[in-house]
MIDO-481366 format. One line per 3 residues: number of its first residue (from 1); their letters; for each residue y, z, x of N, C-alpha, C. Coordinates in nm, 3 decimals, decimal comma, always signed. Atoms other than C-alpha are relative to their C-alpha. Layout:
REM MIDO-481366
NUM> A> Y/Z/X/Y/Z/X/Y/Z/X; ... .
REM end
This chain:
REM MIDO-481366
1> MTA> +0,003/+0,001/+0,146/-1,425/+1,571/+1,521/+0,109/-0,094/-0,050; -0,095/+0,096/+0,056/-1,250/+1,307/+1,311/+0,079/+0,068/-0,112; -0,086/-0,054/+0,105/-0,953/+1,418/+1,104/+0,002/-0,098/-0,116 .
4> GTD> -0,003/+0,085/+0,118/-0,926/+1,284/+0,749/+0,101/-0,112/+0,011; -0,101/+0,105/-0,012/-0,607/+1,095/+0,830/-0,041/-0,108/+0,099; +0,049/+0,102/-0,092/-0,789/+0,915/+1,113/-0,077/-0,109/-0,073 .
7> LLG> +0,080/+0,095/+0,076/-1,005/+0,744/+0,852/+0,085/-0,089/-0,090; -0,086/+0,075/+0,090/-0,705/+0,604/+0,665/+0,060/-0,125/+0,064; -0,051/+0,121/-0,062/-0,631/+0,326/+0,910/+0,146/+0,010/+0,034 .
10> GGA> -0,139/-0,017/-0,040/-0,309/+0,448/+1,067/+0,048/-0,117/+0,082; -0,060/+0,110/-0,074/-0,082/+0,176/+1,197/+0,123/+0,047/+0,073; -0,122/-0,030/-0,074/+0,242/+0,159/+1,383/+0,100/+0,072/-0,090 .
13> SIP> -0,111/-0,064/+0,069/+0,539/+0,367/+1,289/+0,109/-0,107/-0,015; -0,104/+0,101/+0,021/+0,807/+0,145/+1,133/+0,134/+0,068/-0,032; -0,132/-0,060/+0,022/+1,183/+0,215/+1,127/+0,054/-0,033/-0,139 .
16> LTD> -0,066/+0,021/+0,128/+1,380/+0,256/+0,805/+0,151/+0,005/+0,022; -0,145/+0,010/-0,016/+1,752/+0,191/+0,752/+0,073/+0,133/-0,007; -0,066/-0,131/+0,008/+1,826/+0,560/+0,687/-0,021/+0,082/+0,127 .
19> GTS> +0,020/-0,068/-0,127/+1,729/+0,648/+1,044/-0,134/+0,070/+0,013; +0,132/-0,061/-0,005/+1,382/+0,778/+0,958/-0,102/-0,109/+0,033; +0,109/+0,096/-0,019/+1,048/+0,613/+1,026/-0,120/+0,050/-0,078 .
22> VQL> +0,121/-0,035/+0,073/+0,715/+0,607/+0,846/-0,120/-0,061/+0,069; +0,127/+0,046/-0,055/+0,355/+0,567/+0,957/-0,077/-0,068/-0,112; +0,080/+0,070/+0,101/+0,147/+0,310/+0,769/-0,142/+0,049/+0,005 .
25> RYS> +0,139/-0,040/+0,015/-0,188/+0,434/+0,641/-0,048/-0,054/-0,134; +0,053/+0,060/+0,122/-0,405/+0,257/+0,386/-0,121/+0,079/-0,049; +0,105/-0,081/+0,062/-0,604/+0,507/+0,181/-0,071/-0,085/-0,106 .
28> MRA> +0,068/+0,071/+0,109/-0,849/+0,404/-0,091/+0,096/-0,024/-0,117; -0,098/+0,016/+0,107/-0,567/+0,459/-0,341/+0,091/-0,119/+0,029; -0,089/+0,110/-0,038/-0,340/+0,220/-0,150/-0,073/-0,134/-0,009 .
31> LAL> +0,078/+0,123/+0,003/-0,616/-0,041/-0,115/-0,030/-0,042/-0,144; +0,027/+0,031/+0,140/-0,705/-0,017/-0,485/+0,126/-0,053/-0,069; -0,125/+0,045/+0,059/-0,340/-0,059/-0,580/+0,031/-0,144/+0,042 .
34> LEA> -0,023/+0,137/-0,048/-0,304/-0,370/-0,362/-0,101/-0,097/-0,062; +0,103/+0,085/+0,061/-0,631/-0,508/-0,497/+0,035/-0,029/-0,146; -0,039/+0,019/+0,140/-0,509/-0,455/-0,855/+0,121/-0,094/-0,010 .
37> RYG> -0,121/+0,084/+0,000/-0,178/-0,626/-0,769/-0,033/-0,145/+0,034; +0,026/+0,135/-0,051/-0,323/-0,927/-0,583/-0,134/-0,059/-0,044; +0,125/+0,052/+0,053/-0,671/-0,959/-0,739/-0,120/+0,013/+0,090 .
40> SVQ> +0,113/-0,014/-0,093/-0,885/-0,931/-0,425/+0,052/+0,040/+0,137; -0,037/-0,037/-0,137/-0,886/-0,805/-0,068/+0,045/-0,125/+0,075; -0,037/+0,126/-0,067/-0,871/-1,167/+0,053/+0,142/-0,041/-0,038 .
43> NVQ> -0,136/+0,034/+0,043/-0,557/-1,230/-0,156/+0,104/+0,093/+0,061; -0,092/-0,093/-0,067/-0,398/-0,918/-0,007/+0,027/-0,050/+0,142; -0,015/+0,046/-0,137/-0,462/-1,053/+0,342/+0,081/-0,130/+0,009 .
46> NAV> -0,073/+0,127/+0,001/-0,308/-1,388/+0,243/+0,132/+0,008/-0,076; -0,119/-0,017/+0,085/-0,012/-1,243/+0,047/+0,128/-0,052/+0,065; -0,122/+0,042/-0,069/+0,252/-1,320/+0,311/-0,016/-0,145/+0,046 .
49> DKT> +0,004/+0,140/-0,040/+0,323/-1,691/+0,354/+0,043/-0,012/+0,145; -0,029/+0,015/-0,143/+0,312/-1,780/+0,722/+0,056/-0,138/+0,034; -0,048/+0,135/-0,024/+0,428/-2,142/+0,680/+0,151/-0,012/-0,011 .
52> GNG> -0,144/+0,009/+0,023/+0,787/-2,066/+0,582/+0,033/-0,071/-0,130; -0,023/+0,072/+0,125/+0,741/-2,254/+0,253/-0,019/+0,086/-0,124; +0,027/-0,086/+0,115/+0,655/-1,957/+0,032/+0,063/+0,137/+0,017 .
55> AAF> -0,056/-0,135/+0,001/+0,730/-1,592/-0,036/-0,047/+0,082/+0,120; +0,036/-0,091/-0,110/+0,739/-1,345/+0,252/+0,059/+0,139/-0,024; -0,066/-0,130/+0,011/+0,990/-1,067/+0,180/-0,060/+0,086/-0,112 .
58> GPV> +0,058/-0,075/+0,111/+0,851/-0,964/-0,162/-0,138/+0,056/+0,031; +0,131/-0,052/-0,036/+0,491/-0,941/-0,046/+0,004/+0,106/+0,110; -0,010/-0,101/-0,107/+0,594/-0,748/+0,268/+0,041/+0,134/-0,060 .
61> IQL> -0,041/-0,124/+0,065/+0,768/-0,490/+0,048/-0,122/+0,065/-0,067; +0,119/-0,052/+0,068/+0,445/-0,454/-0,157/-0,101/+0,057/+0,100; +0,098/-0,042/-0,099/+0,222/-0,428/+0,151/+0,043/+0,125/+0,075 .
64> IGA> -0,053/-0,119/-0,070/+0,444/-0,178/+0,333/+0,005/+0,118/-0,097; -0,007/-0,107/+0,099/+0,500/+0,024/+0,015/-0,134/+0,067/-0,021; +0,134/-0,058/+0,019/+0,126/+0,070/-0,036/-0,041/+0,081/+0,122 .
67> GVL> +0,036/-0,071/-0,123/+0,094/+0,182/+0,325/+0,070/+0,133/+0,020; -0,072/-0,126/-0,013/+0,338/+0,469/+0,278/-0,022/+0,093/-0,119; +0,034/-0,088/+0,112/+0,179/+0,621/-0,034/-0,057/+0,131/+0,051 .
70> GPG> +0,067/-0,125/-0,033/+0,071/+0,979/-0,027/+0,092/+0,120/-0,001; -0,077/-0,124/+0,000/+0,182/+1,340/-0,004/+0,116/-0,007/+0,097; -0,119/+0,000/-0,084/+0,534/+1,366/+0,128/+0,055/-0,139/+0,024 .
73> GFE> -0,041/+0,138/-0,022/+0,565/+0,987/+0,119/+0,062/-0,062/-0,123; -0,054/+0,077/+0,110/+0,631/+0,733/-0,149/-0,100/-0,004/-0,115; +0,081/+0,002/+0,121/+0,501/+0,700/-0,505/+0,020/-0,136/-0,069 .
76> PHY> -0,015/+0,130/+0,066/+0,428/+0,370/-0,688/+0,043/+0,013/-0,147; -0,041/+0,010/+0,140/+0,593/+0,280/-1,018/-0,021/-0,144/-0,041; +0,033/+0,137/+0,040/+0,462/-0,023/-1,206/-0,032/-0,005/-0,148 .
79> REH> +0,039/+0,023/+0,139/+0,384/-0,175/-1,544/-0,140/-0,060/+0,000; +0,136/+0,048/+0,014/+0,025/-0,226/-1,642/-0,021/-0,039/-0,145; +0,026/+0,048/+0,135/-0,078/-0,430/-1,942/-0,149/-0,022/-0,019 .
82> QDA> +0,139/+0,022/+0,034/-0,411/-0,451/-2,118/-0,005/-0,109/-0,106; +0,009/+0,110/+0,096/-0,506/-0,774/-2,294/-0,103/+0,033/-0,108; +0,091/-0,021/+0,113/-0,719/-0,813/-2,608/-0,144/+0,020/+0,044 .
85> KGE> +0,136/-0,016/-0,053/-1,035/-0,828/-2,394/-0,018/+0,132/+0,074; +0,007/-0,128/-0,069/-0,953/-0,491/-2,240/+0,028/-0,008/+0,149; -0,029/+0,015/-0,142/-0,860/-0,633/-1,899/+0,141/+0,051/+0,029 .
88> RRI> -0,129/-0,055/-0,039/-0,579/-0,448/-1,726/+0,056/-0,078/+0,117; -0,067/+0,072/-0,107/-0,325/-0,618/-1,503/+0,134/+0,067/+0,030; -0,133/-0,045/-0,040/-0,026/-0,500/-1,306/+0,090/-0,121/-0,010 .
91> TGD> -0,093/+0,111/+0,015/+0,266/-0,718/-1,404/+0,127/+0,032/+0,077; -0,121/-0,018/-0,080/+0,565/-0,767/-1,180/-0,029/+0,075/+0,129; +0,014/-0,069/-0,128/+0,627/-0,598/-0,851/-0,010/+0,151/-0,021 .
94> IVF> +0,010/-0,145/-0,002/+0,543/-0,238/-0,775/+0,122/+0,053/+0,073; -0,115/-0,064/-0,065/+0,845/-0,022/-0,692/-0,053/+0,128/+0,065; +0,046/-0,118/-0,075/+0,775/+0,240/-0,424/+0,120/+0,089/+0,027 .
97> RRR> -0,112/-0,094/-0,014/+1,007/+0,543/-0,443/-0,043/+0,121/+0,081; +0,028/-0,118/-0,081/+1,026/+0,825/-0,191/+0,006/+0,122/-0,090; +0,009/-0,118/+0,087/+0,926/+1,152/-0,353/+0,116/+0,097/+0,018 .
100> TDG> -0,104/-0,100/-0,025/+1,198/+1,359/-0,190/+0,136/-0,037/-0,058; -0,133/+0,038/+0,046/+1,504/+1,156/-0,293/+0,003/-0,121/-0,092; +0,006/+0,114/+0,091/+1,386/+0,863/-0,507/+0,041/-0,133/+0,062 .
103> ADI> -0,040/+0,124/-0,065/+1,491/+0,601/-0,250/-0,112/-0,104/-0,009; +0,095/+0,112/+0,011/+1,321/+0,262/-0,296/-0,029/-0,054/+0,139; +0,037/+0,051/-0,132/+1,127/+0,138/+0,008/+0,066/-0,135/+0,027 .
106> ADL> -0,062/+0,132/-0,017/+1,275/-0,210/-0,052/+0,142/+0,011/+0,055; -0,136/-0,021/-0,049/+1,622/-0,070/+0,018/+0,003/+0,061/+0,139; +0,007/-0,068/-0,129/+1,504/+0,103/+0,336/-0,058/-0,086/+0,112 .
109> LYP> +0,059/+0,088/-0,101/+1,349/-0,195/+0,518/+0,106/-0,094/+0,057; -0,089/+0,094/-0,068/+1,536/-0,409/+0,773/-0,052/-0,142/-0,020; +0,047/+0,139/+0,015/+1,514/-0,780/+0,678/-0,035/-0,065/+0,134 .
112> GAI> +0,024/+0,059/-0,131/+1,531/-0,873/+1,047/-0,125/+0,050/+0,069; +0,121/-0,057/-0,062/+1,224/-0,661/+1,125/-0,127/-0,044/-0,073; +0,115/+0,041/+0,080/+0,990/-0,855/+0,894/-0,122/-0,028/+0,087 .
115> GQY> +0,112/+0,027/-0,091/+0,777/-0,968/+1,189/-0,067/+0,129/+0,045; +0,053/-0,131/-0,040/+0,737/-0,607/+1,306/-0,077/+0,063/-0,114; +0,068/-0,057/+0,117/+0,643/-0,500/+0,953/-0,135/-0,068/-0,024 .
118> VEA> +0,125/+0,073/+0,020/+0,379/-0,773/+0,922/-0,103/+0,042/+0,104; +0,093/-0,043/-0,105/+0,225/-0,676/+1,257/-0,052/+0,141/-0,026; +0,041/-0,137/+0,029/+0,221/-0,308/+1,158/-0,099/+0,002/-0,116 .
121> FQS> +0,093/+0,009/+0,112/+0,056/-0,395/+0,825/-0,136/-0,049/+0,046; +0,126/+0,058/-0,044/-0,209/-0,612/+0,990/-0,082/+0,099/+0,081; +0,069/-0,099/-0,083/-0,295/-0,341/+1,242/-0,060/+0,112/-0,086 .
124> AFQ> +0,047/-0,111/+0,083/-0,322/-0,060/+0,985/-0,104/-0,047/-0,101; +0,093/+0,052/+0,099/-0,502/-0,278/+0,729/-0,136/-0,027/+0,064; +0,125/+0,024/-0,072/-0,763/-0,386/+0,984/-0,071/+0,131/+0,031 .
127> KAL> +0,061/-0,130/-0,029/-0,820/-0,024/+1,086/-0,059/+0,062/-0,126; +0,049/-0,058/+0,126/-0,860/+0,079/+0,721/-0,131/-0,065/-0,043; +0,121/+0,071/+0,041/-1,126/-0,187/+0,663/-0,111/+0,005/+0,103 .
130> AAQ> +0,100/-0,006/-0,106/-1,307/-0,124/+0,992/-0,101/+0,111/-0,028; +0,103/-0,103/+0,012/-1,621/+0,086/+1,022/+0,047/+0,124/+0,074; -0,054/-0,121/-0,062/-1,448/+0,416/+1,092/-0,107/+0,106/+0,016 .
133> GNG> +0,089/-0,112/-0,020/-1,628/+0,717/+1,230/-0,120/-0,033/+0,085; +0,113/+0,033/-0,084/-1,884/+0,523/+1,430/+0,040/-0,076/+0,126; -0,049/+0,058/-0,125/-1,665/+0,394/+1,711/-0,003/-0,151/+0,002 .
136> QAP> +0,008/+0,144/+0,002/-1,680/+0,034/+1,596/+0,127/-0,063/-0,060; -0,124/+0,061/+0,045/-1,315/-0,045/+1,535/+0,007/-0,141/+0,058; -0,003/+0,138/-0,046/-1,241/-0,417/+1,567/+0,088/-0,017/+0,124 .
139> AAG> -0,083/+0,033/-0,116/-1,103/-0,566/+1,887/+0,130/-0,059/-0,051; -0,130/+0,054/+0,039/-0,736/-0,666/+1,876/-0,014/-0,149/-0,028; +0,004/+0,140/+0,037/-0,701/-1,000/+1,699/-0,131/-0,047/-0,059 .
142> ATI> +0,130/+0,038/+0,054/-1,059/-0,995/+1,572/+0,011/-0,027/-0,149; +0,003/+0,031/+0,142/-1,131/-1,144/+1,232/-0,088/+0,102/-0,070; +0,075/-0,097/+0,078/-1,245/-0,893/+0,972/-0,062/-0,072/-0,118 .
145> ETV> +0,065/+0,060/+0,115/-1,502/-1,010/+0,721/+0,027/+0,087/-0,121; -0,032/-0,076/+0,121/-1,400/-0,910/+0,371/-0,090/-0,045/-0,114; +0,075/+0,035/+0,119/-1,567/-0,912/+0,034/+0,099/-0,022/-0,114 .
148> TSP> -0,085/+0,024/+0,115/-1,418/-1,044/-0,286/-0,018/+0,114/-0,098; +0,007/-0,112/+0,092/-1,333/-0,775/-0,533/-0,065/-0,044/-0,130; +0,061/+0,035/+0,128/-1,514/-0,760/-0,866/+0,104/-0,031/-0,107 .
151> GES> -0,105/+0,031/+0,097/-1,179/-0,801/-1,042/+0,104/+0,108/-0,001; -0,110/-0,094/+0,009/-0,872/-0,613/-1,143/-0,043/+0,120/-0,083; +0,050/-0,115/+0,073/-1,036/-0,285/-1,236/+0,058/+0,131/+0,049 .
154> STT> -0,053/-0,122/-0,056/-0,841/-0,037/-1,028/+0,136/+0,033/-0,062; -0,129/-0,041/+0,051/-0,555/+0,164/-1,172/+0,042/+0,128/+0,071; -0,054/-0,124/-0,054/-0,330/+0,432/-1,034/+0,117/+0,040/-0,086 .
157> SPS> -0,117/-0,045/+0,072/-0,062/+0,641/-1,188/+0,071/+0,103/+0,085; -0,074/-0,096/-0,081/+0,213/+0,856/-1,044/-0,059/+0,141/-0,014; +0,049/-0,136/+0,006/+0,101/+1,206/-0,956/+0,110/+0,093/-0,046 .
160> VPS> -0,095/-0,100/+0,047/+0,268/+1,515/-1,092/+0,035/+0,089/+0,119; -0,036/-0,087/-0,111/+0,470/+1,713/-0,836/-0,065/+0,138/-0,013; +0,069/-0,129/+0,002/+0,308/+2,042/-0,738/+0,084/+0,110/-0,064 .
163> TFL> -0,086/-0,100/+0,063/+0,609/+2,230/-0,881/-0,001/-0,013/-0,152; +0,005/+0,024/+0,143/+0,530/+2,096/-1,229/-0,070/+0,113/-0,073; +0,060/-0,101/+0,085/+0,464/+2,360/-1,491/+0,002/-0,053/-0,143 .
166> PAP> +0,000/+0,050/+0,137/+0,354/+2,256/-1,841/+0,089/+0,085/-0,090; -0,085/-0,072/+0,096/+0,585/+2,347/-2,127/-0,087/+0,094/-0,083; +0,078/-0,090/+0,084/+0,472/+2,647/-2,330/-0,032/-0,065/-0,134 .
169> SGT> +0,045/+0,063/+0,124/+0,281/+2,551/-2,643/+0,072/+0,056/-0,123; -0,071/-0,059/+0,112/+0,497/+2,772/-2,859/-0,081/+0,103/-0,078; +0,081/-0,098/+0,072/+0,219/+3,005/-2,957/+0,015/+0,136/+0,061 .
REM end
């Protein structure tokens, strides 16, 4: 029997500077958030510049942050704007804070481990996009065919902790 977390595309465990480690998993929520940030699945896959002439650290923070979303993990914080046509866009970078202590994932990553983080992302992202549940996971290094997203239509918002109790209405 397949556990629900098996379908989330689990990747390698990556070390954090506070001595803990996290497992990367890309749920639909994480994929939708990355798609909203980068515009398409293809743009997500091309977010990290491999030539050395563009951005690498910022996109890695975004990609790793999305992979650690979920219960007991990290929560995204971002600004979303809606234009006059009703189109919504995430502006700026998404900040991923740990639910237990508010630590920012960007402050917990080792700059020298960027290669390890990219490999972990690629592994988990490929597993998330693979045909799970039917034994057809891609071979290592295989190219995954992707589809272009219909646009920036996905939104997420921080969840309310389970200890949250609404204020009395005063009646």
